[in-house]
A tleap script that builds the chain and sets N, CA, C and O, in Angstrom:
source leaprc.protein.ff14SB
mol = sequence {
  NMET LEU GLU ARG VAL PHE ALA GLY THR GLY
  ALA ILE ALA ALA VAL ALA ALA SER THR CYS
  CYS VAL LEU PRO LEU GLY VAL GLY ALA LEU
  GLY LEU GLY SER ALA SER LEU SER SER LEU
  THR PHE LEU ALA PRO TYR GLN ILE ALA PHE
  GLN ILE VAL ALA ILE LEU ALA LEU SER SER
  GLY PHE TRP MET THR TYR GLY ARG GLY ARG
  GLY ALA THR LEU LEU THR LYS ALA ILE LEU
  TRP PHE GLY ALA ALA VAL LEU ALA LEU ALA
  LEU THR SER PRO TRP TRP HIE GLY PHE LEU
  CVAL
}
set mol.1.N position { 5.851 -19.839 3.466 }
set mol.1.CA position { 5.956 -19.108 4.702 }
set mol.1.C position { 5.613 -17.626 4.482 }
set mol.1.O position { 4.897 -17.016 5.276 }
set mol.2.N position { 6.137 -17.070 3.391 }
set mol.2.CA position { 5.934 -15.644 3.144 }
set mol.2.C position { 4.480 -15.374 2.756 }
set mol.2.O position { 3.982 -14.275 3.001 }
set mol.3.N position { 3.788 -16.345 2.158 }
set mol.3.CA position { 2.379 -16.153 1.826 }
set mol.3.C position { 1.529 -16.015 3.091 }
set mol.3.O position { 0.501 -15.339 3.078 }
set mol.4.N position { 1.958 -16.656 4.184 }
set mol.4.CA position { 1.244 -16.512 5.452 }
set mol.4.C position { 1.374 -15.094 5.995 }
set mol.4.O position { 0.422 -14.539 6.542 }
set mol.5.N position { 2.568 -14.510 5.838 }
set mol.5.CA position { 2.785 -13.150 6.270 }
set mol.5.C position { 1.926 -12.167 5.481 }
set mol.5.O position { 1.313 -11.265 6.053 }
set mol.6.N position { 1.890 -12.350 4.174 }
set mol.6.CA position { 1.042 -11.508 3.315 }
set mol.6.C position { -0.427 -11.707 3.626 }
set mol.6.O position { -1.188 -10.739 3.642 }
set mol.7.N position { -0.845 -12.939 3.872 }
set mol.7.CA position { -2.241 -13.196 4.188 }
set mol.7.C position { -2.639 -12.525 5.496 }
set mol.7.O position { -3.691 -11.889 5.570 }
set mol.8.N position { -1.823 -12.658 6.513 }
set mol.8.CA position { -2.116 -12.041 7.794 }
set mol.8.C position { -2.102 -10.531 7.732 }
set mol.8.O position { -2.982 -9.869 8.283 }
set mol.9.N position { -1.095 -9.981 7.055 }
set mol.9.CA position { -1.018 -8.536 6.908 }
set mol.9.C position { -2.209 -7.988 6.126 }
set mol.9.O position { -2.780 -6.962 6.496 }
set mol.10.N position { -2.576 -8.661 5.061 }
set mol.10.CA position { -3.709 -8.226 4.260 }
set mol.10.C position { -5.013 -8.284 5.020 }
set mol.10.O position { -5.831 -7.370 4.913 }
set mol.11.N position { -5.227 -9.347 5.791 }
set mol.11.CA position { -6.455 -9.475 6.582 }
set mol.11.C position { -6.543 -8.419 7.671 }
set mol.11.O position { -7.611 -7.846 7.890 }
set mol.12.N position { -5.448 -8.155 8.351 }
set mol.12.CA position { -5.445 -7.143 9.402 }
set mol.12.C position { -5.649 -5.745 8.800 }
set mol.12.O position { -6.387 -4.933 9.358 }
set mol.13.N position { -5.004 -5.467 7.672 }
set mol.13.CA position { -5.184 -4.169 7.025 }
set mol.13.C position { -6.606 -4.016 6.483 }
set mol.13.O position { -7.158 -2.916 6.496 }
set mol.14.N position { -7.195 -5.098 6.012 }
set mol.14.CA position { -8.575 -5.034 5.525 }
set mol.14.C position { -9.547 -4.733 6.655 }
set mol.14.O position { -10.486 -3.959 6.474 }
set mol.15.N position { -9.334 -5.330 7.805 }
set mol.15.CA position { -10.184 -5.069 8.962 }
set mol.15.C position { -9.975 -3.633 9.436 }
set mol.15.O position { -10.935 -2.952 9.795 }
set mol.16.N position { -8.732 -3.171 9.438 }
set mol.16.CA position { -8.438 -1.788 9.826 }
set mol.16.C position { -9.064 -0.802 8.855 }
set mol.16.O position { -9.513 0.270 9.260 }
set mol.17.N position { -9.098 -1.161 7.558 }
set mol.17.CA position { -9.707 -0.270 6.558 }
set mol.17.C position { -11.210 -0.208 6.701 }
set mol.17.O position { -11.831 0.745 6.230 }
set mol.18.N position { -11.813 -1.196 7.338 }
set mol.18.CA position { -13.254 -1.261 7.463 }
set mol.18.C position { -13.770 -0.761 8.792 }
set mol.18.O position { -14.959 -0.908 9.075 }
set mol.19.N position { -12.909 -0.168 9.631 }
set mol.19.CA position { -13.340 0.213 10.969 }
set mol.19.C position { -14.338 1.344 10.973 }
set mol.19.O position { -15.087 1.489 11.940 }
set mol.20.N position { -14.378 2.155 9.926 }
set mol.20.CA position { -15.280 3.307 9.939 }
set mol.20.C position { -16.714 2.916 9.623 }
set mol.20.O position { -17.626 3.564 10.137 }
set mol.21.N position { -16.967 1.916 8.827 }
set mol.21.CA position { -18.352 1.651 8.413 }
set mol.21.C position { -18.710 0.182 8.398 }
set mol.21.O position { -19.795 -0.168 8.863 }
set mol.22.N position { -17.879 -0.685 7.899 }
set mol.22.CA position { -18.236 -2.103 7.746 }
set mol.22.C position { -18.172 -2.829 9.087 }
set mol.22.O position { -19.067 -3.617 9.390 }
set mol.23.N position { -17.164 -2.593 9.882 }
set mol.23.CA position { -17.002 -3.320 11.136 }
set mol.23.C position { -18.127 -3.028 12.114 }
set mol.23.O position { -18.659 -3.976 12.692 }
set mol.24.N position { -18.532 -1.765 12.343 }
set mol.24.CA position { -19.670 -1.520 13.237 }
set mol.24.C position { -20.985 -2.121 12.740 }
set mol.24.O position { -21.792 -2.602 13.536 }
set mol.25.N position { -21.197 -2.093 11.423 }
set mol.25.CA position { -22.415 -2.696 10.874 }
set mol.25.C position { -22.411 -4.217 11.056 }
set mol.25.O position { -23.442 -4.813 11.367 }
set mol.26.N position { -21.276 -4.821 10.866 }
set mol.26.CA position { -21.166 -6.269 11.031 }
set mol.26.C position { -21.373 -6.704 12.469 }
set mol.26.O position { -22.046 -7.699 12.736 }
set mol.27.N position { -20.792 -5.955 13.391 }
set mol.27.CA position { -20.948 -6.281 14.799 }
set mol.27.C position { -22.409 -6.044 15.238 }
set mol.27.O position { -22.956 -6.819 16.023 }
set mol.28.N position { -23.024 -4.984 14.733 }
set mol.28.CA position { -24.416 -4.735 15.029 }
set mol.28.C position { -25.323 -5.786 14.462 }
set mol.28.O position { -26.320 -6.136 15.093 }
set mol.29.N position { -25.015 -6.313 13.276 }
set mol.29.CA position { -25.802 -7.357 12.647 }
set mol.29.C position { -25.715 -8.661 13.460 }
set mol.29.O position { -26.651 -9.460 13.458 }
set mol.30.N position { -24.611 -8.862 14.137 }
set mol.30.CA position { -24.467 -10.040 14.959 }
set mol.30.C position { -25.171 -9.901 16.304 }
set mol.30.O position { -25.224 -10.847 17.089 }
set mol.31.N position { -25.709 -8.715 16.560 }
set mol.31.CA position { -26.428 -8.493 17.805 }
set mol.31.C position { -25.534 -8.000 18.941 }
set mol.31.O position { -25.985 -7.878 20.080 }
set mol.32.N position { -24.305 -7.726 18.642 }
set mol.32.CA position { -23.395 -7.236 19.649 }
set mol.32.C position { -23.378 -5.714 19.637 }
set mol.32.O position { -23.611 -5.101 18.595 }
set mol.33.N position { -23.113 -5.118 20.746 }
set mol.33.CA position { -23.084 -3.654 20.810 }
set mol.33.C position { -21.878 -3.089 20.091 }
set mol.33.O position { -20.762 -3.574 20.275 }
set mol.34.N position { -22.082 -2.102 19.299 }
set mol.34.CA position { -20.974 -1.493 18.575 }
set mol.34.C position { -20.655 -0.116 19.076 }
set mol.34.O position { -19.984 0.649 18.382 }
set mol.35.N position { -21.117 0.232 20.271 }
set mol.35.CA position { -20.835 1.548 20.828 }
set mol.35.C position { -19.355 1.738 21.095 }
set mol.35.O position { -18.823 2.836 20.933 }
set mol.36.N position { -18.691 0.670 21.503 }
set mol.36.CA position { -17.262 0.794 21.762 }
set mol.36.C position { -16.461 0.947 20.469 }
set mol.36.O position { -15.338 1.450 20.492 }
set mol.37.N position { -17.029 0.519 19.351 }
set mol.37.CA position { -16.317 0.650 18.077 }
set mol.37.C position { -16.373 2.063 17.549 }
set mol.37.O position { -15.621 2.400 16.635 }
set mol.38.N position { -17.237 2.902 18.090 }
set mol.38.CA position { -17.311 4.268 17.613 }
set mol.38.C position { -16.042 5.050 17.992 }
set mol.38.O position { -15.766 6.106 17.423 }
set mol.39.N position { -15.285 4.530 18.946 }
set mol.39.CA position { -14.036 5.191 19.307 }
set mol.39.C position { -12.933 4.918 18.266 }
set mol.39.O position { -11.846 5.488 18.365 }
set mol.40.N position { -13.193 4.079 17.300 }
set mol.40.CA position { -12.186 3.772 16.284 }
set mol.40.C position { -12.192 4.801 15.140 }
set mol.40.O position { -11.548 4.588 14.113 }
set mol.41.N position { -12.906 5.893 15.315 }
set mol.41.CA position { -12.945 6.904 14.268 }
set mol.41.C position { -11.609 7.612 14.094 }
set mol.41.O position { -11.384 8.278 13.083 }
set mol.42.N position { -10.731 7.473 15.063 }
set mol.42.CA position { -9.414 8.090 14.891 }
set mol.42.C position { -8.610 7.443 13.781 }
set mol.42.O position { -7.615 8.010 13.330 }
set mol.43.N position { -9.024 6.259 13.331 }
set mol.43.CA position { -8.346 5.579 12.221 }
set mol.43.C position { -8.838 6.057 10.855 }
set mol.43.O position { -8.230 5.734 9.835 }
set mol.44.N position { -9.924 6.818 10.824 }
set mol.44.CA position { -10.525 7.242 9.566 }
set mol.44.C position { -9.566 7.990 8.642 }
set mol.44.O position { -9.624 7.758 7.434 }
set mol.45.N position { -8.686 8.875 9.127 }
set mol.45.CA position { -7.755 9.526 8.196 }
set mol.45.C position { -6.783 8.587 7.517 }
set mol.45.O position { -6.221 8.924 6.475 }
set mol.46.N position { -6.577 7.417 8.089 }
set mol.46.CA position { -5.630 6.448 7.537 }
set mol.46.C position { -6.303 5.357 6.740 }
set mol.46.O position { -5.654 4.380 6.366 }
set mol.47.N position { -7.601 5.499 6.468 }
set mol.47.CA position { -8.355 4.455 5.799 }
set mol.47.C position { -7.785 4.142 4.415 }
set mol.47.O position { -7.677 2.970 4.053 }
set mol.48.N position { -7.427 5.138 3.652 }
set mol.48.CA position { -6.875 4.914 2.300 }
set mol.48.C position { -5.544 4.195 2.389 }
set mol.48.O position { -5.266 3.318 1.571 }
set mol.49.N position { -4.721 4.542 3.354 }
set mol.49.CA position { -3.438 3.854 3.528 }
set mol.49.C position { -3.656 2.383 3.873 }
set mol.49.O position { -2.973 1.510 3.337 }
set mol.50.N position { -4.603 2.109 4.762 }
set mol.50.CA position { -4.935 0.714 5.090 }
set mol.50.C position { -5.456 -0.041 3.872 }
set mol.50.O position { -5.133 -1.213 3.678 }
set mol.51.N position { -6.256 0.628 3.058 }
set mol.51.CA position { -6.784 -0.038 1.871 }
set mol.51.C position { -5.654 -0.377 0.882 }
set mol.51.O position { -5.640 -1.457 0.292 }
set mol.52.N position { -4.725 0.543 0.714 }
set mol.52.CA position { -3.592 0.315 -0.212 }
set mol.52.C position { -2.720 -0.836 0.299 }
set mol.52.O position { -2.317 -1.698 -0.482 }
set mol.53.N position { -2.425 -0.856 1.616 }
set mol.53.CA position { -1.623 -1.912 2.188 }
set mol.53.C position { -2.356 -3.249 2.052 }
set mol.53.O position { -1.734 -4.264 1.740 }
set mol.54.N position { -3.670 -3.259 2.283 }
set mol.54.CA position { -4.449 -4.490 2.173 }
set mol.54.C position { -4.448 -4.991 0.731 }
set mol.54.O position { -4.279 -6.189 0.501 }
set mol.55.N position { -4.628 -4.116 -0.227 }
set mol.55.CA position { -4.624 -4.529 -1.628 }
set mol.55.C position { -3.278 -5.119 -2.010 }
set mol.55.O position { -3.224 -6.174 -2.642 }
set mol.56.N position { -2.195 -4.458 -1.640 }
set mol.56.CA position { -0.867 -4.960 -1.986 }
set mol.56.C position { -0.557 -6.281 -1.289 }
set mol.56.O position { -0.043 -7.206 -1.917 }
set mol.57.N position { -0.867 -6.375 0.000 }
set mol.57.CA position { -0.551 -7.600 0.753 }
set mol.57.C position { -1.433 -8.779 0.285 }
set mol.57.O position { -0.944 -9.896 0.115 }
set mol.58.N position { -2.721 -8.516 0.081 }
set mol.58.CA position { -3.570 -9.611 -0.364 }
set mol.58.C position { -3.244 -10.062 -1.784 }
set mol.58.O position { -3.258 -11.259 -2.071 }
set mol.59.N position { -2.951 -9.117 -2.673 }
set mol.59.CA position { -2.587 -9.517 -4.018 }
set mol.59.C position { -1.271 -10.303 -4.034 }
set mol.59.O position { -1.131 -11.269 -4.785 }
set mol.60.N position { -0.315 -9.888 -3.211 }
set mol.60.CA position { 0.931 -10.652 -3.107 }
set mol.60.C position { 0.663 -12.032 -2.534 }
set mol.60.O position { 1.207 -13.024 -3.018 }
set mol.61.N position { -0.167 -12.100 -1.515 }
set mol.61.CA position { -0.492 -13.394 -0.917 }
set mol.61.C position { -1.204 -14.307 -1.889 }
set mol.61.O position { -0.892 -15.495 -1.960 }
set mol.62.N position { -2.160 -13.776 -2.644 }
set mol.62.CA position { -2.837 -14.588 -3.650 }
set mol.62.C position { -1.871 -15.036 -4.731 }
set mol.62.O position { -1.936 -16.181 -5.177 }
set mol.63.N position { -0.990 -14.170 -5.153 }
set mol.63.CA position { -0.023 -14.518 -6.198 }
set mol.63.C position { 0.903 -15.626 -5.701 }
set mol.63.O position { 1.189 -16.575 -6.432 }
set mol.64.N position { 1.371 -15.504 -4.460 }
set mol.64.CA position { 2.278 -16.521 -3.929 }
set mol.64.C position { 1.561 -17.842 -3.675 }
set mol.64.O position { 2.171 -18.907 -3.771 }
set mol.65.N position { 0.271 -17.779 -3.352 }
set mol.65.CA position { -0.471 -19.000 -3.050 }
set mol.65.C position { -0.956 -19.699 -4.306 }
set mol.65.O position { -0.767 -20.906 -4.459 }
set mol.66.N position { -1.575 -18.954 -5.200 }
set mol.66.CA position { -2.198 -19.564 -6.381 }
set mol.66.C position { -1.379 -19.388 -7.661 }
set mol.66.O position { -1.387 -20.280 -8.509 }
set mol.67.N position { -0.691 -18.296 -7.824 }
set mol.67.CA position { 0.024 -18.021 -9.075 }
set mol.67.C position { 1.289 -18.828 -9.241 }
set mol.67.O position { 1.627 -19.240 -10.351 }
set mol.68.N position { 1.986 -19.056 -8.159 }
set mol.68.CA position { 3.249 -19.774 -8.245 }
set mol.68.C position { 3.052 -21.280 -8.144 }
set mol.68.O position { 3.994 -22.046 -8.348 }
set mol.69.N position { 1.832 -21.708 -7.830 }
set mol.69.CA position { 1.546 -23.134 -7.764 }
set mol.69.C position { 2.067 -23.841 -6.555 }
set mol.69.O position { 2.076 -25.071 -6.505 }
set mol.70.N position { 2.513 -23.067 -5.550 }
set mol.70.CA position { 3.000 -23.686 -4.336 }
set mol.70.C position { 1.810 -24.066 -3.468 }
set mol.70.O position { 0.809 -23.352 -3.419 }
set mol.71.N position { 1.929 -25.165 -2.806 }
set mol.71.CA position { 0.851 -25.632 -1.941 }
set mol.71.C position { 0.838 -24.858 -0.645 }
set mol.71.O position { 1.791 -24.924 0.130 }
set mol.72.N position { -0.236 -24.125 -0.402 }
set mol.72.CA position { -0.389 -23.398 0.847 }
set mol.72.C position { -1.401 -24.138 1.708 }
set mol.72.O position { -2.218 -24.909 1.203 }
set mol.73.N position { -1.339 -23.897 3.000 }
set mol.73.CA position { -2.264 -24.565 3.918 }
set mol.73.C position { -3.659 -24.026 3.730 }
set mol.73.O position { -3.857 -22.958 3.151 }
set mol.74.N position { -4.626 -24.775 4.225 }
set mol.74.CA position { -6.004 -24.358 4.149 }
set mol.74.C position { -6.241 -23.117 4.998 }
set mol.74.O position { -7.071 -22.281 4.642 }
set mol.75.N position { -5.535 -22.982 6.105 }
set mol.75.CA position { -5.673 -21.804 6.949 }
set mol.75.C position { -5.209 -20.554 6.236 }
set mol.75.O position { -5.850 -19.509 6.346 }
set mol.76.N position { -4.107 -20.636 5.506 }
set mol.76.CA position { -3.623 -19.493 4.742 }
set mol.76.C position { -4.600 -19.066 3.679 }
set mol.76.O position { -4.825 -17.872 3.481 }
set mol.77.N position { -5.195 -20.042 2.981 }
set mol.77.CA position { -6.205 -19.722 1.955 }
set mol.77.C position { -7.439 -19.112 2.585 }
set mol.77.O position { -8.019 -18.179 2.029 }
set mol.78.N position { -7.850 -19.618 3.732 }
set mol.78.CA position { -9.043 -19.071 4.410 }
set mol.78.C position { -8.790 -17.623 4.852 }
set mol.78.O position { -9.673 -16.775 4.727 }
set mol.79.N position { -7.597 -17.342 5.364 }
set mol.79.CA position { -7.277 -15.982 5.782 }
set mol.79.C position { -7.241 -15.031 4.555 }
set mol.79.O position { -7.711 -13.895 4.625 }
set mol.80.N position { -6.686 -15.513 3.462 }
set mol.80.CA position { -6.652 -14.691 2.254 }
set mol.80.C position { -8.066 -14.364 1.771 }
set mol.80.O position { -8.357 -13.213 1.447 }
set mol.81.N position { -8.939 -15.361 1.719 }
set mol.81.CA position { -10.303 -15.113 1.258 }
set mol.81.C position { -11.098 -14.271 2.228 }
set mol.81.O position { -11.925 -13.467 1.799 }
set mol.82.N position { -10.876 -14.429 3.536 }
set mol.82.CA position { -11.533 -13.588 4.524 }
set mol.82.C position { -11.105 -12.144 4.337 }
set mol.82.O position { -11.947 -11.246 4.315 }
set mol.83.N position { -9.803 -11.910 4.202 }
set mol.83.CA position { -9.300 -10.557 3.968 }
set mol.83.C position { -9.850 -9.951 2.700 }
set mol.83.O position { -10.194 -8.769 2.666 }
set mol.84.N position { -9.934 -10.753 1.659 }
set mol.84.CA position { -10.465 -10.259 0.388 }
set mol.84.C position { -11.950 -9.880 0.508 }
set mol.84.O position { -12.383 -8.882 -0.068 }
set mol.85.N position { -12.725 -10.672 1.251 }
set mol.85.CA position { -14.136 -10.370 1.440 }
set mol.85.C position { -14.319 -9.080 2.246 }
set mol.85.O position { -15.137 -8.228 1.898 }
set mol.86.N position { -13.549 -8.954 3.319 }
set mol.86.CA position { -13.677 -7.735 4.138 }
set mol.86.C position { -13.219 -6.512 3.343 }
set mol.86.O position { -13.837 -5.451 3.435 }
set mol.87.N position { -12.158 -6.645 2.575 }
set mol.87.CA position { -11.683 -5.537 1.749 }
set mol.87.C position { -12.710 -5.156 0.685 }
set mol.87.O position { -12.923 -3.972 0.423 }
set mol.88.N position { -13.349 -6.155 0.072 }
set mol.88.CA position { -14.373 -5.883 -0.920 }
set mol.88.C position { -15.542 -5.101 -0.285 }
set mol.88.O position { -16.069 -4.166 -0.887 }
set mol.89.N position { -15.928 -5.487 0.907 }
set mol.89.CA position { -16.985 -4.746 1.618 }
set mol.89.C position { -16.552 -3.318 1.941 }
set mol.89.O position { -17.328 -2.370 1.815 }
set mol.90.N position { -15.300 -3.193 2.357 }
set mol.90.CA position { -14.794 -1.840 2.717 }
set mol.90.C position { -14.687 -0.944 1.483 }
set mol.90.O position { -14.989 0.247 1.557 }
set mol.91.N position { -14.264 -1.498 0.363 }
set mol.91.CA position { -14.101 -0.698 -0.857 }
set mol.91.C position { -15.427 -0.314 -1.486 }
set mol.91.O position { -15.532 0.744 -2.106 }
set mol.92.N position { -16.437 -1.153 -1.339 }
set mol.92.CA position { -17.741 -0.885 -1.947 }
set mol.92.C position { -18.704 -0.242 -0.983 }
set mol.92.O position { -19.837 0.046 -1.370 }
set mol.93.N position { -18.318 -0.006 0.237 }
set mol.93.CA position { -19.266 0.553 1.239 }
set mol.93.C position { -19.834 1.931 0.884 }
set mol.93.O position { -20.964 2.213 1.283 }
set mol.94.N position { -19.135 2.797 0.170 }
set mol.94.CA position { -19.795 4.060 -0.170 }
set mol.94.C position { -21.054 3.888 -1.028 }
set mol.94.O position { -21.926 4.757 -1.020 }
set mol.95.N position { -21.160 2.780 -1.766 }
set mol.95.CA position { -22.339 2.569 -2.612 }
set mol.95.C position { -23.500 1.939 -1.846 }
set mol.95.O position { -24.652 2.313 -2.067 }
set mol.96.N position { -23.220 0.993 -0.953 }
set mol.96.CA position { -24.314 0.311 -0.280 }
set mol.96.C position { -24.547 0.775 1.145 }
set mol.96.O position { -25.564 0.405 1.733 }
set mol.97.N position { -23.682 1.547 1.718 }
set mol.97.CA position { -23.836 1.990 3.127 }
set mol.97.C position { -25.083 2.813 3.331 }
set mol.97.O position { -25.713 2.717 4.384 }
set mol.98.N position { -25.459 3.618 2.361 }
set mol.98.CA position { -26.636 4.466 2.509 }
set mol.98.C position { -27.947 3.704 2.577 }
set mol.98.O position { -28.929 4.201 3.129 }
set mol.99.N position { -27.971 2.507 2.023 }
set mol.99.CA position { -29.198 1.685 2.041 }
set mol.99.C position { -29.424 1.076 3.393 }
set mol.99.O position { -30.567 0.768 3.733 }
set mol.100.N position { -28.357 0.880 4.209 }
set mol.100.CA position { -28.512 0.204 5.485 }
set mol.100.C position { -28.718 1.158 6.640 }
set mol.100.O position { -29.263 0.770 7.673 }
set mol.101.N position { -28.297 2.382 6.484 }
set mol.101.CA position { -28.361 3.329 7.592 }
set mol.101.C position { -29.608 4.166 7.511 }
set mol.101.O position { -29.833 5.023 8.365 }
savepdb mol mol.pdb
quit
């Protein structure tokens, strides 16, 4: 049960950490307008805090799911891996963001 909480918290924090650069690029790549996402710049000062929360929550969720050997649902594992992928994009965006813009 607690691994679901960590998975959800980590995924939400990872999406919040990516609002400045990854989320608008992803929405634009899908062909959707990202003009409304430009208003999310007010979250930029908190980006590092969101990244720290995402790292802690996702690592705790992965540890509870895979490290302790407890059987977690497929949905919990999918949320964990989604959050990890978004967080990886958010953390590495300073290196690859310049190539896309």
